[in-house]
N, C-alpha and C positions, 0 to 999 in steps of 0.2 A: 496134395492136401484135399480132403473131402469135407463136405459140409457137416457130416456126422449126424444129420437128422433129415427128415423129410422136409422139403421146401416147396413153396408154391411157384409154379412156372409163370412166365409173363402172360400166357393165355388164361391160366386160372385167375391171375390177378385181374385181368380185364373182365372175366365173368363175374368176379366179385364186385368190381366197380359198377357193372351194369345192374346187378341184382340189388345192390345197396343204395346206389345213387344214380339210377338210370337217367333221370331228367336233369341232373346237374350238368353244367357246362364244363366240358373238358378242354376244348380248343377254341381259340378266337383267331380266325383267318382273314387278313385283309385281301380284298379282291380287286383293289384298284379304284381310283376315283372316290376314295373315302368310304367305300362300301365294305362291310364286314359280314362274315358268316360265322355263326356260333354252332359248334357241334356238341351235342349231349353225348354222354357215355352210351346211351342206347343207340344213337346214330353211328357212333364210331364202330360199335360191335356189328351193327347191321351192315354197314358198307364193307367192312372187312370180310364178313361172311359171303357177301355177294361177289367180291373180287376173288376170294378163294374158290368159290363155285365156278366162276368163269375160267380161272386157271386150270382147274381140273377138267372142265369141258373142252379145253384146248389141248388136252393130252398130257398135262403135267402129272408126273408120278412122284410118289414119296421119295425124298432125297434129291430131287432135281434142284439145280442151282438157278436162282432167279436174280437178275441184276436190277439195280435201281439207280437212276441218275437224275438228280433234281436239287435245286436249292430247297431250303427248309420250308415245309408247308404241312398242313394237317394230313394231306393225302400221303405224304412220305411215311409218316408213322402208321397210318392205316394200311398202306401197302406192305410194310414190314410185317405187321401182325397177320395180314391176309396170307402172305407167303408161308408163315408158320402154320396157320390154320389149314392150309392146303397140303401141308407135309413137306414143304420145301425149305431150302437153305437160302437166306438172303445174302446178296453180294452188293453192298452199297459202293457207288463210285463218286468221287469228288466232282462237283458241278463245274470245275474249271479245267478238267483234263483235256489234253490235246488228243487228236484222233489216234495217234500212234499208241499212246498209253491206254486209251479205251480198248483198242484192239488187243493189246498185250494182256490186259486183265480179263477181258471177255473170253479170250481163247484159253488162257491159263486156267480160269475158273470153270470153263465148260458150261457157261450160263446159256440156258435155252430160251429164256425170255428176258426182255428189257423193258422196264417202265421208264418212260421219258417224261420228265416233269418241267417245273419252272426253271428255265435256263436263260442265261444272257447270250450264249454263243453256241447254240445247237449246230449251226452250220459248220463250226470248227470241229465238232466232235463226231458228227453222224457218219463221216466216211470211215470211221474206225469200227463201226458195228459190223461184225462178221455176217456173211450171207447165212440165211437160214434161221436167224434169231427172230422170234416173234416179238414185235414191239407193240406196246400199249401206251397211249397218251393220257397223262393226268390232266385234270381240268385246266390247270394253269400252264400247260405245255405251249411251246411256240406254235404259231398258226399252221406251219407246214406239217408239223407232227400231228396236230389235231385233224388235219385233212387226210393224212396218209395212213394213220393207224386207227384201230378200234379205240374209242375214247371213253374215258371214265363215266361221264354223265349218261351215255347210252348203255354202258354195261350195268350201271346202277339201276337204270330204268327197266331194263329188259331181263335181268337175272334174278332168280330166286335165291335167298340166302342159303348157304351151306348148312344143312341141319346137323350133320355129324362132323364136327371138326376133328382134325388130327389131334391125338393126345400124345405128345412127345415123351419119350423116355429121357430122363435127365442127361444121359450120356449121348443122346442124339445131337448131331451137329446142328447148330442154330444159324450161324452166320460165318462168313469169311470176310474179314476186314483187311483190306489192302493198305499197308502202311504207305505214308506219303513219299517215303524214299528220298533221303538226302543224298544217297549214293545209289545209282543204278535202278534196276527193275524193282518195283514195289513187291513186298512179300505178302502172301495171303495168310493172315493170322486166323486160326480156327478157334471159335468159341462154341462150347456146347450149352445146352439149356441149364446145366448144373451151375456153371459160372454166372450166367445171367441171373438165375434165380437167387443164388446166394448173395450176390452183390445187391440185387433189388431189395431183399429183405434186410440186409445189414445196414444199408445207407439210411433207412428211416431213423434208426436209433443213433447212428454216428452223427448225423446232421440235425437230429430232432425235427424232422419234417412233419408238417401238419397238412390236412386236406385243404385248408383255406390259403395255402401258399400260392403266390402268383410268380410265374417265371416268364422270361422272354426267350424265345429260341431264335438265334441269329448266327451262331457259329455253325459250321457245316455238321449236319447230323451224320454224315458219312465218317466223321471223326469220332473215335470211341468216347472221348470225354463228354462231348455234347450229347451223344446218344444215351450214355448212362445217366448224365445229369438231367436230361429232359425226358427222353422216351421211357427209359426204365423207371425213373423216378415217378413219372405221372401215372404209370400203370400200377405201381405199388402203393403210392401215396394218395392218388386221386385228386391232386391239386389242379390248378388251371394253367394252361399254356397259351401265351400270346405269341403269334409269329410276327417277325419283322417283314415288312413288305419289300424294302430295298435299302441300299446304303443311303440313298438320298432322304428317305423317310425315317431313318433309324431314330432320330431325335424325337419325332412324334410318336413312333411305335413304342419306345421305352416309356414315354410319359403316359401313354394310354395304359400300358401294362402295370405301371407302378410296382415293379417286382419286389417281392419280399425276400427272394433268393436270387442272387445274380452271380453267374460265373463268367469270367472273362480271362483272356490271355493278357500278358503284360503289355502287348502293343495297344490294346483297347484301354487299359488303365492309364497308360502313358498319354493317350490322346485326350482322355478326360482331364488329366492333370494339366497338360499343355494348354488346352482350351480355357480351362478355369484360370490358369496362371496369367494368360493374356488379358483376361477380364479383370482379375484381381491379383496382382503380383503377390507372391508368398509373404514378403515383408509387410505389405499392407494388410493382408489377411491376418497375420499374427497380431498386428496392432488392434484390429477390429475385434478379434476374439478375446482380447484382454479387457474389453469394455463390458462389464457384467450384464447390463440390460440389452446389449446388442448380440451377445454370444449365441444364444439359441436361435435368434432370427437369422443371423448370418449363416450358421451351419445349415439350417433348413433351406435357405435361399440357394446356397452354393450346391448342395446335394439335389435340390429340386430342379435346378437348371439341367442336371444330368438325368433326371427321372429316378433318382435313387433315394429320395427322402423317406420312402417307406421300407427301404432295404434293411433286413435284420441279419442276413447271412450273405457276406460278400466273399467270394472265392477267387483265387488266381492260380492258374496252372499252366503247364506246357514249357515254361522257362522261369528262371528266377525273376522276381519283381524288384525293381530298384528300391533300396532302403529309403531314399528320399520320398518316393511316392507313397510307400507304406506309412511313413511318419506323417506326411501331409494329410492323408485321409484319416489317420487316427486323431488328428486335431479336430476333425469334423465329427468325431464319435463314430466313424465307420471303420471297424477293424477288418482289414482284408486278410483272410486266412489263406496262407499258401498251402496248396495240396500237391501231391506227387503221385504219378502213375504213368502207365504207358499202354499202348495198344495191346501188348502181349499179356498184361495182367488186368485188362478191362478197366484201366485207370483206377484200380482198387489197391492202393498201397499205403500212403501216409496222408495225414491231415493235421494241420495246426489247430490245437485246441484254443477256444476262445479264452482270453485272459492269460494264456501261457505262451504268448508269441515271443520267440527269440528271432529277431530279424536276421535273415540269411539261412534259417533252418526251416524245414518243411514239416515239422511236427513228428508225432509218434505213429507207429503202425496202426492201421485201422483194425477193427475187430476181424479176426480171420486172417491176419497177416503176420508173418515173421520176417525179420530182416537181419542180415549180418554182413560184415565186410569181408570180402574174399581176397584172393591174390591180387597184388598190385593196387589195392584199395578199391576194387570194384564192388559196387553195391549188389548184393544178392537178395532176392525177395521170393518168399514162398507164400502165395496168396490164394484165397478161394477163387479169385478171378483169373488165375493163371490159365494161359491158352492150352489147347490140346497139342498144338504144334503149328508148323508152317505147312500149308497145303502143298503136297507133292514135293516137299523139300526135307526129307528125313535127315539128311546130313546137317543142314542148317539148324533143324530142330535140336539135334544132338549137341550142337555147339552152344545153343542158348539155353537149353533146359537140361539140368542134371538129372540123373536117374532117380534121385530122391525128391524131385519136384522143385528145385531151386531155379529161379529165373536169373540168368546173367543179364543185368540191365544195360551194361555198356557205360553206365555212369560211375564216376569216382566220387567217394564221399567218406564221411565219418559219422559215428554215433556218439552222443554225449551220455553222461551219467543218467539222464532222465529217459533215455531211449529215443531222443529226438535225432533226426537225420539232417545232415548238411551235405548238399551236393556241391562238389568243388569243380566238376568238369566232366567231359566225356572222354572215355578211354581213347577214342580215335580223334578227338579234337585238340587235345593238349599238344602243344608244339614245343620244340627245344630251340632256343636261340643259339647263336654261334659261341656263346659263352658257356654252353652246356646247361643252362638254367631252363626249367620247365615253366610254361605259362598256360593258364586256363583262360581262353578268350571270353567266355560267356559272361562272367561277372563284370569284366571291364566294359563289354558292350552294353550291359544293362545300365551302367552309370552314364555312359555317353548318350543313350537313347532318351534320357529325361529332358533334353533341351528342346524347347518348342521349335518346330520346323524340321526336326530330324525324324526320318522314317525308320531307318535301319542302320546298324553299324556292324562291320565285320573286321575283327582284329586279327592280323596275320603277323608272322615273324619267324617261321621255320628257317633256321640257318642264318638269320639276320642278326646284326648287332643289337638292335632294340626293336620291339614291335612297332607297327604302324596301324592306323585304322582307316578303312575305306568307309565312306559315309554316303547314304542316300537321303536326299531331302524330299519333303512332301511336295506333291504337285502344287498346292497352294503357295508354298514357300518359293518354289521355282518361279511361279508367276510374279510374286512380289519382288523377287530378286532381279527380274528383268529390268527393273528401274535402277539405273546406275548406282546411286548413292547407297541404296539398301544393301548391296553386295559388300561394300566396305564395312558397314556396320555389322553385318552377319559374320564376316571374317573375324572381326574383333571379338565377337561373342564366342566364336569357336576357339579362339586363342585362350580366352578366359576358361572355357570348358576344359581344354587340354591341360591347363595348369591346375585346375581344380581337381580333376580326376587323377592326374599324376601324383598329386600331393598325398593321396591315400593309398597309393600302390607301392609295392616293394620296388627297390631300384631296378631289378631285372625286368619288371613288368611295365615300366614307364615307357610311354609312346613318344617317339620323336616327331611324328607327323600325322596330321589328319588330312585325308585326301577326299575331296568332295567329287563324287562321280557324276557325270552329266546325264547318264541314262538311268531310268528307273529300273530297279530289279523286280522282276515279275515271274509269274508261273510260265508265261508265254516265252520269255527268253531264257528259261531254264535256270534262273539264278536263285529262286526260292521255291519251296514246295507249296502245295495247295493249303497247308496249314501254316504258311508264312514263316517257315523255318529256313534259315540260310543253307544254300547248297555250297558249302565252303570250297570244295574242290573246283566247282565250276566258276565261282567268283575269282578264286586265285588264278585259274587258267585264263580267264577273261582279261585280267590286268597284269599278267606275268611279265610282259615285255616292258612295262612302264614302272613297275614297283621300285626297281633299283634306282632309277633316276629320281623319282618322286621322293624317295626316302632320304636323299641327300639334303633336302630342304627341311629345316627345322621349323615347325609351326603348321601353317595351313596351306595346302596346295589345291587349286581348282583344276580338274581335268579339262584340257583344252578341247 
């Protein structure tokens, strides 16, 4: 599918921002210790041109691949733009990767440069950088990187801006985005300037975005959803982006930003819900909301505690959001709109329309998107955001992209009479019990994860009589449960949760056992991806020797 008309590239969008609103603030960057730096559009363009000039001075040629590893910050976006200005292809890496994965991606992508930025564990990663790669330190990089490599402040001080920037053709490769990989080696998804440009222009209308919007950037920019929702949006809309400083300061950061548009994954919405429910239990909240003169005050206070009292567009993606959480926020007059997309289509697929929400469905196709159900119930999408293919993997590209441009998503679903899409599972995640019945684990996991204190849930049951669920609890809950009597109370709450969830499941889906695992699932122990998705195969392997014994107990089991 092509755009059918001339579109404005991200670099042209930036030029427009500078010419029309050069002195307007684009980014607000925390520097630590309460200090903030504001970047105007003129400064963003100026610094990007200087970094582009520096790259060319170091021998970068048109089409070269340039990697970037950093937590979110203003210089992340400026670097991405600078790479395009210099004629390069950007290769973002997740800031939580281990050295082995860094090496795999750097070597596979043939990246010649690496920008090293704001990182929690550079020591864990740096051994993975191949020899011969030129490294550059962003301003917020770890101290040893700032000492070892040319650093951003010096480059900005000593380099003249690039006068003639690269003017890309729409078919030129813009970026290679490596999927977080729930199985095996990440795949390099190739996107050209045409897909970036088309999505950038379409999203303004689909989401009714205005230049006075405020957003907070905290989910990894290396993930395509955040990159589109934040970087591409800000270039085309001209709104203001506030960056989060750290996990510890997130509460302050979001209250500073007062976002009018807020995108989160279900895990974040669940944390908001759990924390608010601890302060004001749902039954008490329902009673308070029924008191006319208190209704508006309570809604503003509860949302204000999250920093969301100014939010007008609330979005959730990456996985299904629990109906309980959607309903709870709706009572506060915040309608969370579920969206659907993936790396391979630049997250441009489906959006729930305001006022047309059917819980459990992800809305209708976005402008420039077609959808149909293929063999075995698989969702097929033809989108303006569809990838060019997988880098150096033509066979895999042919598997996932049909000759006429349909993307095989790997998701299973159905379409209703209004064109709304419901996702019922993943082709490779659905398992069959010993009774021959198929079970989709994700919807069950979403229901389990609403309980305060629970971090993640993984439902398994291939070849078993009935499914069971492995649970991970939050570090805060772990600490609280170290006090003896609390564990007994938590166990009883889990038993109630099991009964409550089983009540709404079909007989073959009902779980016999909830198993509380003692070790946290993390990127480091290879049980979740950098985007916090479960690595099901790894989790099942980890607990394979004990599952049979645990599943003999009905109710709740604690791993010894």
